[in-house]
C-alpha positions in Angstrom: -43.0 -35.3 114.6 -42.7 -34.5 110.9 -40.2 -36.8 109.3 -38.7 -36.7 105.8 -37.8 -40.0 104.1 -35.1 -40.0 101.5 -35.0 -43.2 99.3 -32.2 -43.0 96.8 -31.9 -45.5 93.9 -29.2 -45.8 91.3 -31.1 -43.6 88.9 -34.0 -42.2 91.0 -34.9 -40.2 94.0 -38.0 -40.9 96.1 -39.2 -39.1 99.1 -42.1 -38.9 101.6 -43.1 -36.5 104.3 -44.7 -38.5 107.2 -46.2 -37.1 110.4 -46.2 -39.4 113.5 -48.1 -38.1 116.5 -47.2 -38.7 120.2 -49.6 -41.6 120.3 -48.0 -43.0 117.1 -50.9 -42.1 114.8 -49.3 -42.0 111.3 -50.2 -39.6 108.4 -48.6 -39.4 105.0 -48.5 -35.7 104.2 -47.0 -36.0 100.8 -44.8 -37.9 98.3 -42.5 -36.8 95.5 -40.5 -39.1 93.2 -38.2 -38.4 90.3 -36.8 -40.9 87.9 -33.8 -40.7 85.4 -31.9 -38.3 87.6 -28.6 -39.4 86.2 -29.5 -38.7 82.6 -29.8 -35.5 80.6 -33.2 -34.7 79.3 -36.7 -35.3 80.6 -37.5 -37.0 83.8 -40.9 -38.1 85.2 -41.9 -36.3 88.4 -44.7 -38.0 90.2 -46.2 -36.5 93.4 -49.2 -36.7 95.6 -50.7 -34.9 98.7 -52.1 -37.1 101.5 -54.6 -39.6 100.0 -55.1 -37.7 96.8 -54.4 -39.4 93.4 -50.9 -39.4 92.2 -50.1 -36.8 89.5 -47.4 -37.0 86.9 -45.4 -34.4 85.0 -42.2 -34.2 82.9 -39.3 -32.1 84.2 -35.8 -31.3 83.0 -33.7 -32.3 85.9 -30.2 -33.7 86.3 -28.4 -34.9 89.4 -29.3 -35.8 93.0 -28.9 -32.3 94.5 -31.2 -30.7 91.9 -33.8 -33.5 92.4 -33.8 -33.1 96.2 -34.2 -29.3 95.8 -37.1 -29.9 93.3 -38.9 -32.2 95.8 -38.5 -29.8 98.7 -39.6 -26.8 96.7 -42.7 -28.8 95.5 -43.6 -29.8 99.1 -43.5 -26.1 100.1 -45.4 -24.7 97.1 -48.1 -27.3 97.6 -48.4 -26.7 101.4 -47.3 -30.1 102.4 -44.9 -28.2 104.7 -44.7 -24.4 105.0 -40.8 -24.4 104.9 -38.1 -27.1 104.7 -37.3 -26.5 108.4 -40.7 -27.9 109.3 -39.0 -31.3 108.8 -37.8 -32.4 112.3 -35.7 -35.4 111.3 -34.7 -37.2 108.1 -34.8 -41.0 107.8 -32.9 -43.1 105.3 -33.2 -46.8 104.4 -29.5 -47.4 104.5 -28.1 -50.6 103.0 -24.9 -51.7 104.8 -22.5 -50.5 107.5 -20.8 -52.3 110.3 -23.0 -51.3 113.2 -26.3 -52.0 111.2 -29.0 -50.9 113.6 -31.0 -47.7 113.6 -28.2 -45.1 113.9 -27.6 -41.4 114.0 -25.7 -40.7 110.8 -22.6 -39.5 112.5 -19.2 -39.2 110.7 -18.3 -42.6 112.2 -21.4 -44.3 110.8 -20.9 -42.6 107.4 -17.3 -43.9 107.4 -18.7 -47.4 107.9 -20.9 -46.9 104.9 -17.9 -45.7 102.9 -15.9 -48.8 104.0 -18.6 -51.0 102.5 -19.1 -48.9 99.3 -17.4 -51.6 97.2 -19.8 -54.2 98.6 -22.9 -52.1 97.8 -21.8 -49.5 95.3 -25.2 -48.9 93.8 -26.6 -48.1 97.2 -24.0 -46.8 99.6 -22.4 -44.2 97.4 -25.7 -42.4 96.4 -26.9 -42.6 100.0 -23.7 -41.0 101.4 -24.1 -38.2 98.8 -27.8 -37.6 99.6 -27.2 -37.5 103.3 -24.5 -34.9 102.7 -26.9 -32.8 100.6 -29.7 -33.0 103.2 -27.3 -32.1 106.0 -26.4 -28.9 104.1 -30.1 -28.0 103.7 -31.6 -29.1 107.0 -30.1 -28.7 110.5 -32.0 -31.8 111.9 -31.1 -35.3 113.0 -30.2 -37.7 110.2 -31.0 -41.3 111.0 -30.1 -44.5 109.0 -32.3 -47.6 109.4 -29.9 -50.3 108.1 -31.3 -53.2 106.1 -29.4 -56.0 107.9 -31.0 -55.1 111.3 -34.1 -57.2 110.7 -31.9 -60.3 110.1 -29.8 -60.0 113.3 -31.6 -63.2 114.6 -30.3 -65.4 111.8 -28.4 -68.2 113.6 -24.6 -68.0 113.4 -24.2 -71.3 111.6 -26.0 -69.6 108.6 -23.6 -66.7 108.6 -20.3 -68.0 107.2 -20.0 -68.3 103.4 -17.7 -71.3 103.5 -14.7 -69.2 102.6 -11.6 -69.6 104.8 -12.5 -68.9 108.4 -10.1 -65.9 108.6 -12.2 -64.1 106.0 -15.2 -64.5 108.2 -13.4 -63.5 111.4 -11.0 -60.8 110.1 -12.9 -59.4 107.1 -16.4 -59.8 108.3 -17.5 -61.6 105.1 -20.8 -63.2 106.2 -24.5 -63.3 105.5 -26.0 -59.9 106.4 -29.3 -60.0 104.6 -31.1 -57.1 103.0 -34.6 -55.7 102.2 -34.9 -55.6 106.0 -37.4 -52.7 106.1 -39.7 -54.5 103.6 -39.5 -57.9 105.2 -40.1 -56.2 108.6 -43.3 -54.5 107.4 -44.6 -57.5 105.5 -44.0 -59.7 108.6 -45.8 -57.2 110.9 -48.8 -57.1 108.4 -48.8 -60.9 108.3 -48.8 -61.2 112.1 -51.8 -58.8 112.2 -53.7 -60.7 109.5 -53.0 -64.1 111.0 -53.6 -62.8 114.6 -50.3 -64.3 115.7 -46.6 -64.0 115.2 -46.0 -67.6 116.2 -46.2 -68.7 112.6 -44.0 -70.1 109.9 -43.9 -67.2 107.4 -42.2 -66.7 104.0 -42.1 -63.1 102.8 -41.2 -62.6 99.2 -40.1 -59.1 97.9 -40.0 -59.1 94.1 -39.0 -56.0 92.1 -35.9 -54.6 90.5 -34.2 -56.1 93.5 -35.7 -59.3 95.0 -35.3 -61.5 98.0 -37.1 -64.1 100.1 -37.1 -64.3 103.9 -38.0 -67.1 106.4 -39.6 -65.7 109.5 -40.3 -68.1 112.4 -42.1 -67.1 115.6 -41.6 -63.4 114.8 -37.9 -63.5 113.9 -35.9 -63.7 110.6 -34.1 -67.0 110.6 -32.8 -67.0 107.0 -32.9 -64.9 103.9 -31.8 -65.3 100.3 -29.5 -62.3 100.1 -26.1 -62.8 101.8 -22.9 -60.6 102.1 -24.0 -58.0 99.5 -27.2 -57.0 97.6 -25.5 -58.8 94.7 -26.6 -62.2 96.0 -29.5 -64.6 96.2 -32.1 -64.4 93.5 -31.4 -62.9 90.0 -31.7 -59.1 90.4 -32.6 -56.6 87.7 -29.0 -55.8 86.7 -27.1 -57.7 89.4 -26.1 -61.4 89.2 -27.4 -62.9 92.4 -25.6 -66.0 93.6 -22.6 -67.0 91.5 -19.9 -69.7 91.5 -16.9 -67.8 92.7 -14.5 -69.7 90.4 -16.7 -68.8 87.4 -16.3 -65.1 88.2 -12.5 -65.6 88.7 -12.2 -67.5 85.4 -14.1 -64.7 83.5 -11.8 -62.1 85.1 -8.7 -64.1 84.0 -9.9 -64.8 80.5 -11.2 -61.3 79.8 -8.5 -59.5 81.6 -10.9 -57.7 83.9 -9.8 -55.7 86.9 -11.6 -56.1 90.2 -13.5 -52.9 89.6 -14.4 -53.9 86.0 -15.7 -57.2 87.2 -17.7 -55.6 90.0 -19.3 -53.2 87.4 -20.2 -56.1 85.1 -21.9 -58.2 87.8 -23.6 -55.2 89.2 -24.8 -53.4 86.0 -24.9 -55.9 83.2 -25.9 -59.2 84.8 -29.1 -60.6 86.3 -32.3 -60.4 84.3 -30.9 -57.7 82.1 -27.8 -59.7 81.2 -29.6 -62.9 80.5 -32.6 -61.5 78.6 -30.3 -59.4 76.4 -33.0 -56.8 75.3 -31.2 -53.8 76.8 -33.3 -53.3 79.9 -33.9 -54.8 83.4 -37.6 -53.8 83.4 -39.3 -57.1 84.1 -42.5 -56.0 82.3 -40.5 -55.6 79.1 -38.6 -58.9 79.6 -41.8 -60.8 80.2 -43.4 -59.2 77.1 -40.4 -60.3 75.0 -40.6 -63.8 76.5 -44.2 -64.1 75.5 -43.4 -62.9 72.0 -40.9 -65.7 71.5 -37.6 -64.2 72.6 -35.6 -67.3 73.8 -33.2 -65.4 76.1 -36.0 -63.4 77.7 -37.9 -66.7 78.3 -34.8 -68.2 79.9 -34.5 -65.1 82.2 -38.1 -65.3 83.3 -38.0 -69.1 83.8 -34.7 -68.9 85.8 -36.1 -66.1 88.0 -39.2 -68.0 88.8 -37.3 -71.2 89.4 -35.0 -69.5 91.9 -37.9 -68.1 93.9 -39.6 -71.5 94.1 -36.4 -73.1 95.3 -36.1 -70.7 98.2 -39.8 -71.2 99.1 -39.1 -75.0 99.3 -35.8 -74.6 101.2 -37.3 -72.2 103.7 -40.3 -74.5 104.2 -37.8 -77.3 105.0 -35.9 -75.4 107.7 -39.1 -74.2 109.3 -40.9 -77.5 109.1 -43.7 -76.1 106.9 -45.4 -72.8 105.9 -48.4 -71.2 107.6 -48.4 -68.0 105.7 -46.8 -66.7 102.5 -46.7 -63.0 101.5 -45.9 -61.5 98.1 -44.9 -57.9 97.6 -42.7 -55.5 95.5 -43.6 -54.3 92.1 -43.6 -57.7 90.5 -45.2 -59.5 93.5 -48.0 -57.0 93.9 -48.9 -56.4 90.3 -48.3 -59.5 88.2 -51.0 -62.2 88.7 -49.5 -64.5 86.0 -46.1 -64.6 87.8 -47.8 -65.3 91.2 -49.6 -68.2 89.6 -46.4 -69.6 88.1 -44.5 -69.2 91.4 -47.1 -71.1 93.4 -48.3 -73.8 91.0 -47.8 -77.4 92.1 -47.1 -76.5 95.8 -50.2 -78.2 97.1 -48.0 -80.9 98.7 -46.7 -78.1 101.0 -50.3 -76.9 101.8 -49.9 -73.9 99.5 -52.8 -73.5 97.0 -53.7 -70.4 95.1 -57.3 -69.4 94.3 -57.1 -68.3 90.6 -60.1 -66.0 90.8 -58.8 -64.1 93.9 -55.3 -63.9 92.3 -56.6 -62.4 89.1 -59.1 -60.0 90.7 -56.9 -58.5 93.5 -55.5 -55.9 91.0 -52.4 -54.8 92.9 -54.1 -54.1 96.2 -53.9 -56.0 99.5 -55.8 -59.2 100.1 -55.8 -62.9 100.5 -55.3 -65.0 97.3 -55.1 -68.5 98.8 -57.9 -71.1 98.3 -60.2 -71.7 101.2 -58.8 -74.0 103.9 -58.8 -77.6 102.7 -56.6 -80.7 102.6 -54.6 -79.0 99.8 -54.6 -75.5 101.2 -53.4 -75.0 104.7 -51.3 -71.9 104.3 -52.7 -68.4 103.9 -51.3 -66.5 100.9 -51.5 -62.7 100.9 -50.5 -59.9 98.6 -49.4 -57.0 100.7 -48.0 -53.7 99.2 -44.8 -53.0 101.1 -44.3 -49.8 103.1 -40.6 -49.4 103.8 -40.9 -45.7 104.5 -43.3 -46.3 107.4 -40.7 -48.6 109.0 -37.9 -46.1 108.5 -40.0 -43.2 109.9 -41.0 -45.2 113.0 -37.5 -46.0 114.0 -36.2 -42.5 113.1 -38.8 -41.1 115.6 -37.6 -43.6 118.3 -33.9 -42.8 117.8 -34.6 -39.0 117.9 -36.8 -39.2 121.0 -34.4 -41.5 122.9 -31.4 -39.5 121.8 -29.4 -42.7 121.0 -29.0 -45.5 118.5 -31.1 -48.6 118.5 -29.4 -52.0 118.5 -31.0 -54.5 116.1 -32.5 -56.6 118.9 -34.3 -53.5 120.2 -36.0 -52.8 116.8 -39.5 -54.3 117.1 -42.1 -53.1 114.6 -45.7 -54.1 115.0 -48.9 -52.8 113.4 
Protein backbone atom coordinates (compact mmCIF):
# COMPACT_ATOMS: atom_id res chain seq x y z
CA UNK A 1 0.00 0.00 0.00
CA UNK A 2 1.28 3.46 -0.91
CA UNK A 3 0.55 5.89 1.88
CA UNK A 4 0.98 9.66 1.93
CA UNK A 5 1.84 11.35 5.21
CA UNK A 6 0.84 14.96 5.85
CA UNK A 7 2.58 16.64 8.77
CA UNK A 8 1.39 20.21 9.22
CA UNK A 9 3.19 22.71 11.44
CA UNK A 10 2.20 26.24 12.34
CA UNK A 11 4.42 27.60 9.56
CA UNK A 12 5.51 24.51 7.62
CA UNK A 13 4.26 21.54 5.61
CA UNK A 14 6.11 18.22 5.64
CA UNK A 15 5.23 15.10 3.71
CA UNK A 16 6.41 11.60 2.92
CA UNK A 17 5.35 8.86 0.54
CA UNK A 18 5.74 5.46 2.19
CA UNK A 19 5.12 2.02 0.70
CA UNK A 20 4.27 -0.85 3.04
CA UNK A 21 4.09 -4.31 1.47
CA UNK A 22 1.76 -7.13 2.44
CA UNK A 23 4.41 -8.59 4.74
CA UNK A 24 4.97 -5.13 6.27
CA UNK A 25 8.25 -4.36 4.51
CA UNK A 26 8.57 -0.58 4.60
CA UNK A 27 10.10 1.67 1.94
CA UNK A 28 10.38 5.46 2.00
CA UNK A 29 9.73 6.46 -1.60
CA UNK A 30 10.19 10.19 -1.18
CA UNK A 31 10.00 13.21 1.12
CA UNK A 32 9.10 16.86 0.49
CA UNK A 33 9.14 19.63 3.10
CA UNK A 34 8.44 23.35 2.81
CA UNK A 35 9.00 26.00 5.49
CA UNK A 36 7.68 29.57 5.90
CA UNK A 37 4.40 28.74 4.15
CA UNK A 38 2.51 31.47 6.02
CA UNK A 39 4.89 34.27 4.95
CA UNK A 40 5.21 36.07 1.62
CA UNK A 41 8.58 35.66 -0.09
CA UNK A 42 11.05 32.82 -0.32
CA UNK A 43 10.56 29.47 1.35
CA UNK A 44 13.02 26.60 1.61
CA UNK A 45 11.91 23.44 -0.20
CA UNK A 46 13.84 20.33 0.83
CA UNK A 47 13.23 17.00 -0.86
CA UNK A 48 14.70 13.55 -1.29
CA UNK A 49 14.04 10.34 -3.22
CA UNK A 50 14.41 7.04 -1.36
CA UNK A 51 17.83 6.96 0.33
CA UNK A 52 19.37 9.69 -1.82
CA UNK A 53 20.81 12.80 -0.14
CA UNK A 54 18.39 15.60 0.65
CA UNK A 55 18.39 18.48 -1.81
CA UNK A 56 17.40 22.06 -1.08
CA UNK A 57 16.04 24.91 -3.17
CA UNK A 58 14.30 28.26 -2.69
CA UNK A 59 10.72 28.65 -3.86
CA UNK A 60 8.15 31.43 -3.78
CA UNK A 61 5.15 29.80 -2.17
CA UNK A 62 2.40 31.03 0.12
CA UNK A 63 -0.30 29.09 1.90
CA UNK A 64 -1.02 25.48 2.76
CA UNK A 65 -2.93 24.56 -0.41
CA UNK A 66 -0.16 25.88 -2.68
CA UNK A 67 2.42 23.98 -0.60
CA UNK A 68 0.50 20.70 -0.85
CA UNK A 69 0.16 21.09 -4.61
CA UNK A 70 3.87 21.90 -4.95
CA UNK A 71 4.80 18.72 -3.03
CA UNK A 72 2.45 16.50 -5.05
CA UNK A 73 3.69 17.98 -8.34
CA UNK A 74 7.29 17.35 -7.27
CA UNK A 75 6.54 13.72 -6.39
CA UNK A 76 5.06 13.16 -9.86
CA UNK A 77 7.77 15.02 -11.80
CA UNK A 78 10.48 13.04 -10.01
CA UNK A 79 8.77 9.65 -10.49
CA UNK A 80 8.22 9.03 -6.80
CA UNK A 81 4.65 8.33 -7.92
CA UNK A 82 3.29 8.43 -11.47
CA UNK A 83 0.17 10.41 -10.50
CA UNK A 84 -1.44 11.63 -7.25
CA UNK A 85 -4.03 8.85 -7.41
CA UNK A 86 -1.21 6.31 -6.85
CA UNK A 87 -1.54 7.29 -3.19
CA UNK A 88 -3.97 4.77 -1.67
CA UNK A 89 -4.47 6.42 1.72
CA UNK A 90 -3.41 9.55 3.59
CA UNK A 91 -2.25 9.46 7.20
CA UNK A 92 -2.07 12.42 9.58
CA UNK A 93 -0.43 12.80 13.00
CA UNK A 94 -3.47 14.42 14.57
CA UNK A 95 -3.16 16.10 17.93
CA UNK A 96 -6.43 16.04 19.83
CA UNK A 97 -10.03 14.92 19.46
CA UNK A 98 -12.33 13.09 21.79
CA UNK A 99 -12.12 9.53 20.45
CA UNK A 100 -8.30 9.69 20.17
CA UNK A 101 -7.45 6.38 18.54
CA UNK A 102 -6.51 5.70 14.92
CA UNK A 103 -9.61 6.96 13.18
CA UNK A 104 -11.09 7.42 9.74
CA UNK A 105 -11.36 11.18 9.43
CA UNK A 106 -15.13 11.30 9.07
CA UNK A 107 -17.14 14.50 9.55
CA UNK A 108 -17.81 13.38 13.14
CA UNK A 109 -14.09 13.02 13.94
CA UNK A 110 -13.30 16.35 12.25
CA UNK A 111 -16.03 17.91 14.40
CA UNK A 112 -14.23 16.54 17.48
CA UNK A 113 -11.02 18.18 16.30
CA UNK A 114 -12.89 21.44 15.77
CA UNK A 115 -14.30 21.19 19.30
CA UNK A 116 -10.76 21.09 20.68
CA UNK A 117 -9.37 23.75 18.34
CA UNK A 118 -9.14 26.22 21.23
CA UNK A 119 -7.09 23.72 23.26
CA UNK A 120 -4.64 23.05 20.41
CA UNK A 121 -5.05 25.98 17.99
CA UNK A 122 -1.56 25.75 16.49
CA UNK A 123 -2.22 22.13 15.53
CA UNK A 124 -5.91 21.32 15.08
CA UNK A 125 -6.81 24.24 12.84
CA UNK A 126 -4.03 23.65 10.23
CA UNK A 127 -4.73 19.91 10.27
CA UNK A 128 -8.44 20.38 9.63
CA UNK A 129 -7.54 22.69 6.74
CA UNK A 130 -4.99 20.27 5.26
CA UNK A 131 -7.33 17.27 5.54
CA UNK A 132 -9.94 19.27 3.65
CA UNK A 133 -7.45 20.14 0.89
CA UNK A 134 -6.27 16.55 0.48
CA UNK A 135 -9.88 15.33 0.43
CA UNK A 136 -10.55 17.59 -2.57
CA UNK A 137 -7.45 16.32 -4.41
CA UNK A 138 -7.51 12.61 -3.53
CA UNK A 139 -10.50 10.29 -3.30
CA UNK A 140 -8.84 7.96 -0.78
CA UNK A 141 -9.26 7.12 2.93
CA UNK A 142 -8.03 9.82 5.29
CA UNK A 143 -6.81 8.46 8.63
CA UNK A 144 -5.85 10.34 11.78
CA UNK A 145 -3.45 8.76 14.29
CA UNK A 146 -4.14 10.78 17.42
CA UNK A 147 -1.28 11.66 19.75
CA UNK A 148 -3.00 10.80 23.07
CA UNK A 149 -3.59 7.19 21.93
CA UNK A 150 -0.17 6.06 23.18
CA UNK A 151 -0.96 7.40 26.65
CA UNK A 152 -4.27 5.55 27.13
CA UNK A 153 -2.58 3.37 29.78
CA UNK A 154 -1.79 6.26 32.15
CA UNK A 155 -3.60 5.42 35.44
CA UNK A 156 -6.75 7.41 36.12
CA UNK A 157 -5.38 8.93 39.32
CA UNK A 158 -2.85 10.79 37.13
CA UNK A 159 -5.58 12.14 34.84
CA UNK A 160 -7.38 14.84 36.90
CA UNK A 161 -5.70 18.26 37.07
CA UNK A 162 -6.94 19.11 40.59
CA UNK A 163 -9.60 21.45 39.27
CA UNK A 164 -13.18 21.02 40.51
CA UNK A 165 -14.29 17.47 39.82
CA UNK A 166 -17.12 18.68 37.58
CA UNK A 167 -14.54 20.10 35.16
CA UNK A 168 -13.01 16.64 34.85
CA UNK A 169 -16.33 14.80 34.51
CA UNK A 170 -18.37 17.27 32.44
CA UNK A 171 -15.73 19.16 30.46
CA UNK A 172 -13.18 16.37 30.07
CA UNK A 173 -10.31 18.53 31.35
CA UNK A 174 -7.68 15.92 32.12
CA UNK A 175 -4.23 14.71 31.18
CA UNK A 176 -4.23 13.50 27.57
CA UNK A 177 -0.50 13.49 26.77
CA UNK A 178 1.00 14.24 23.36
CA UNK A 179 3.96 13.36 21.10
CA UNK A 180 2.42 9.90 21.14
CA UNK A 181 3.76 8.79 17.75
CA UNK A 182 7.29 9.83 18.69
CA UNK A 183 7.24 8.22 22.15
CA UNK A 184 5.69 5.10 20.60
CA UNK A 185 8.48 4.81 18.01
CA UNK A 186 11.24 5.55 20.53
CA UNK A 187 9.82 2.93 22.90
CA UNK A 188 9.66 0.31 20.16
CA UNK A 189 13.30 1.02 19.23
CA UNK A 190 14.35 0.83 22.89
CA UNK A 191 12.57 -2.52 23.32
CA UNK A 192 14.44 -3.80 20.27
CA UNK A 193 17.83 -2.51 21.44
CA UNK A 194 17.32 -3.76 25.01
CA UNK A 195 15.82 -7.06 23.78
CA UNK A 196 12.89 -6.64 26.18
CA UNK A 197 9.88 -4.41 26.76
CA UNK A 198 9.82 -5.27 30.46
CA UNK A 199 12.03 -2.30 31.29
CA UNK A 200 11.75 1.06 33.04
CA UNK A 201 12.15 3.49 30.19
CA UNK A 202 12.26 7.30 29.91
CA UNK A 203 11.81 8.70 26.41
CA UNK A 204 12.72 12.36 25.88
CA UNK A 205 11.55 14.21 22.75
CA UNK A 206 13.25 17.62 22.56
CA UNK A 207 12.61 20.09 19.76
CA UNK A 208 10.42 23.09 19.03
CA UNK A 209 7.92 21.12 21.08
CA UNK A 210 9.25 18.93 23.90
CA UNK A 211 8.00 16.25 26.27
CA UNK A 212 9.17 13.41 28.49
CA UNK A 213 7.41 10.06 28.92
CA UNK A 214 7.65 7.24 31.48
CA UNK A 215 7.17 3.79 29.93
CA UNK A 216 7.04 0.76 32.23
CA UNK A 217 6.70 -2.79 30.96
CA UNK A 218 5.74 -1.60 27.50
CA UNK A 219 3.11 0.99 28.44
CA UNK A 220 3.05 4.73 28.99
CA UNK A 221 2.33 5.41 32.66
CA UNK A 222 2.96 9.17 32.75
CA UNK A 223 4.07 12.02 30.53
CA UNK A 224 4.96 15.67 30.97
CA UNK A 225 2.29 17.13 28.65
CA UNK A 226 -1.20 17.25 30.07
CA UNK A 227 -4.56 18.64 28.79
CA UNK A 228 -3.04 20.62 25.93
CA UNK A 229 0.24 20.80 24.01
CA UNK A 230 0.74 24.05 25.95
CA UNK A 231 1.83 22.17 29.08
CA UNK A 232 4.76 20.36 30.65
CA UNK A 233 8.22 21.56 29.64
CA UNK A 234 8.95 24.99 28.16
CA UNK A 235 8.04 24.83 24.48
CA UNK A 236 9.46 26.94 21.67
CA UNK A 237 6.73 29.59 21.81
CA UNK A 238 4.31 27.97 24.30
CA UNK A 239 4.46 28.42 28.03
CA UNK A 240 4.44 24.86 29.31
CA UNK A 241 3.07 24.42 32.84
CA UNK A 242 1.89 27.62 34.51
CA UNK A 243 0.27 28.66 37.78
CA UNK A 244 -3.34 29.22 36.74
CA UNK A 245 -3.75 32.19 39.07
CA UNK A 246 -0.70 33.83 37.52
CA UNK A 247 -2.39 33.62 34.12
CA UNK A 248 -5.67 34.99 35.51
CA UNK A 249 -3.82 37.84 37.24
CA UNK A 250 -2.07 38.82 33.99
CA UNK A 251 -5.42 38.76 32.16
CA UNK A 252 -6.97 40.99 34.83
CA UNK A 253 -4.09 43.49 35.01
CA UNK A 254 -3.52 43.71 31.24
CA UNK A 255 -7.18 43.56 30.28
CA UNK A 256 -6.67 40.51 28.06
CA UNK A 257 -9.56 38.56 26.59
CA UNK A 258 -9.50 34.76 26.71
CA UNK A 259 -8.45 34.67 23.04
CA UNK A 260 -5.71 37.27 23.57
CA UNK A 261 -4.33 35.38 26.57
CA UNK A 262 -4.38 32.11 24.62
CA UNK A 263 -2.44 33.79 21.82
CA UNK A 264 0.15 35.17 24.26
CA UNK A 265 0.85 31.86 26.00
CA UNK A 266 0.85 30.01 22.66
CA UNK A 267 2.91 32.36 20.50
CA UNK A 268 4.97 34.66 22.75
CA UNK A 269 5.87 32.50 25.76
CA UNK A 270 8.19 29.55 26.39
CA UNK A 271 11.78 29.75 25.21
CA UNK A 272 10.99 32.63 22.84
CA UNK A 273 9.30 34.67 25.54
CA UNK A 274 11.99 34.20 28.17
CA UNK A 275 15.04 34.57 25.90
CA UNK A 276 13.70 37.75 24.30
CA UNK A 277 15.77 37.60 21.12
CA UNK A 278 12.80 37.34 18.75
CA UNK A 279 13.02 33.64 17.92
CA UNK A 280 12.20 30.26 19.39
CA UNK A 281 15.06 28.58 17.49
CA UNK A 282 16.99 26.82 20.25
CA UNK A 283 20.25 27.05 18.33
CA UNK A 284 20.00 30.84 18.27
CA UNK A 285 18.97 31.01 21.92
CA UNK A 286 21.87 28.76 22.95
CA UNK A 287 24.28 30.88 20.91
CA UNK A 288 23.01 34.06 22.57
CA UNK A 289 23.35 32.41 25.96
CA UNK A 290 26.97 31.49 25.28
CA UNK A 291 27.65 35.06 24.14
CA UNK A 292 26.49 36.44 27.48
CA UNK A 293 22.82 37.24 26.96
CA UNK A 294 21.32 36.91 30.44
CA UNK A 295 17.74 36.20 29.42
CA UNK A 296 18.85 33.60 26.88
CA UNK A 297 20.95 31.91 29.57
CA UNK A 298 17.95 31.85 31.92
CA UNK A 299 15.85 30.27 29.16
CA UNK A 300 18.41 27.53 28.48
CA UNK A 301 19.02 26.83 32.18
CA UNK A 302 15.29 26.67 32.94
CA UNK A 303 14.64 24.36 29.99
CA UNK A 304 17.37 21.92 31.08
CA UNK A 305 16.26 22.11 34.71
CA UNK A 306 12.70 21.18 33.76
CA UNK A 307 13.80 18.12 31.81
CA UNK A 308 16.02 16.92 34.66
CA UNK A 309 13.13 17.25 37.11
CA UNK A 310 10.95 15.04 34.94
CA UNK A 311 13.69 12.42 34.61
CA UNK A 312 13.95 12.32 38.41
CA UNK A 313 10.21 12.20 39.04
CA UNK A 314 9.64 9.47 36.47
CA UNK A 315 12.49 7.44 37.93
CA UNK A 316 10.76 7.77 41.30
CA UNK A 317 7.38 6.46 40.09
CA UNK A 318 9.00 3.56 38.20
CA UNK A 319 11.46 2.64 40.95
CA UNK A 320 14.49 3.39 38.78
CA UNK A 321 15.52 3.65 35.14
CA UNK A 322 16.87 0.86 32.92
CA UNK A 323 16.97 2.83 29.68
CA UNK A 324 16.83 6.47 28.65
CA UNK A 325 16.29 7.67 25.07
CA UNK A 326 16.94 11.16 23.66
CA UNK A 327 15.39 12.33 20.40
CA UNK A 328 13.96 15.32 18.53
CA UNK A 329 16.05 18.03 16.87
CA UNK A 330 17.69 19.14 20.14
CA UNK A 331 18.02 15.68 21.66
CA UNK A 332 19.53 14.16 18.52
CA UNK A 333 21.93 16.91 17.49
CA UNK A 334 23.21 18.74 20.55
CA UNK A 335 25.90 16.87 22.50
CA UNK A 336 26.43 19.76 24.90
CA UNK A 337 22.77 19.83 25.95
CA UNK A 338 22.73 16.04 26.39
CA UNK A 339 25.77 16.33 28.63
CA UNK A 340 24.13 19.03 30.76
CA UNK A 341 20.89 17.06 31.01
CA UNK A 342 22.56 13.94 32.35
CA UNK A 343 25.43 15.23 34.46
CA UNK A 344 25.31 14.25 38.12
CA UNK A 345 22.78 11.46 37.65
CA UNK A 346 25.19 8.65 38.55
CA UNK A 347 23.27 8.16 41.80
CA UNK A 348 20.38 6.95 39.58
CA UNK A 349 22.64 4.62 37.60
CA UNK A 350 22.74 7.04 34.65
CA UNK A 351 26.23 7.89 33.41
CA UNK A 352 27.15 9.38 30.06
CA UNK A 353 30.25 8.41 28.09
CA UNK A 354 31.62 11.78 26.94
CA UNK A 355 33.47 10.39 23.93
CA UNK A 356 30.45 8.47 22.63
CA UNK A 357 28.23 11.48 23.24
CA UNK A 358 30.48 13.80 21.24
CA UNK A 359 31.15 11.39 18.39
CA UNK A 360 27.62 10.18 17.64
CA UNK A 361 26.96 13.16 15.35
CA UNK A 362 23.16 13.07 15.18
CA UNK A 363 22.85 9.40 14.27
CA UNK A 364 21.57 6.47 16.30
CA UNK A 365 23.65 4.82 18.97
CA UNK A 366 24.45 4.22 22.62
CA UNK A 367 26.07 7.07 24.56
CA UNK A 368 26.09 5.60 28.07
CA UNK A 369 29.25 4.51 29.82
CA UNK A 370 29.96 0.79 29.97
CA UNK A 371 28.14 -1.04 32.75
CA UNK A 372 29.62 -0.28 36.15
CA UNK A 373 28.60 0.65 39.68
CA UNK A 374 27.77 4.15 38.43
CA UNK A 375 26.27 3.21 35.05
CA UNK A 376 23.44 0.71 35.12
CA UNK A 377 21.07 2.36 32.66
CA UNK A 378 21.58 2.33 28.91
CA UNK A 379 21.36 5.72 27.18
CA UNK A 380 20.52 5.91 23.48
CA UNK A 381 20.17 8.65 20.92
CA UNK A 382 17.46 7.57 18.49
CA UNK A 383 16.22 9.76 15.61
CA UNK A 384 12.45 9.61 15.84
CA UNK A 385 10.22 8.44 12.99
CA UNK A 386 6.65 9.54 13.65
CA UNK A 387 5.71 9.09 10.00
CA UNK A 388 6.45 5.36 10.14
CA UNK A 389 4.08 4.97 13.08
CA UNK A 390 1.35 6.95 11.33
CA UNK A 391 1.76 4.95 8.10
CA UNK A 392 1.63 1.64 9.97
CA UNK A 393 -1.66 2.42 11.71
CA UNK A 394 -3.12 4.05 8.60
CA UNK A 395 -2.57 0.77 6.73
CA UNK A 396 -4.21 -1.23 9.53
CA UNK A 397 -7.27 1.02 9.65
CA UNK A 398 -7.76 0.85 5.89
CA UNK A 399 -7.26 -2.92 5.71
CA UNK A 400 -9.60 -3.61 8.64
CA UNK A 401 -12.13 -1.07 7.42
CA UNK A 402 -12.63 0.29 10.93
CA UNK A 403 -11.09 2.52 13.56
CA UNK A 404 -8.55 1.24 16.07
CA UNK A 405 -9.10 1.79 19.77
CA UNK A 406 -6.02 3.01 21.69
CA UNK A 407 -5.58 -0.33 23.47
CA UNK A 408 -5.39 -2.09 20.08
CA UNK A 409 -2.60 0.11 18.82
CA UNK A 410 0.57 -1.91 19.33
CA UNK A 411 3.66 -0.91 17.36
CA UNK A 412 6.83 -3.00 17.44
CA UNK A 413 9.95 -3.06 15.27
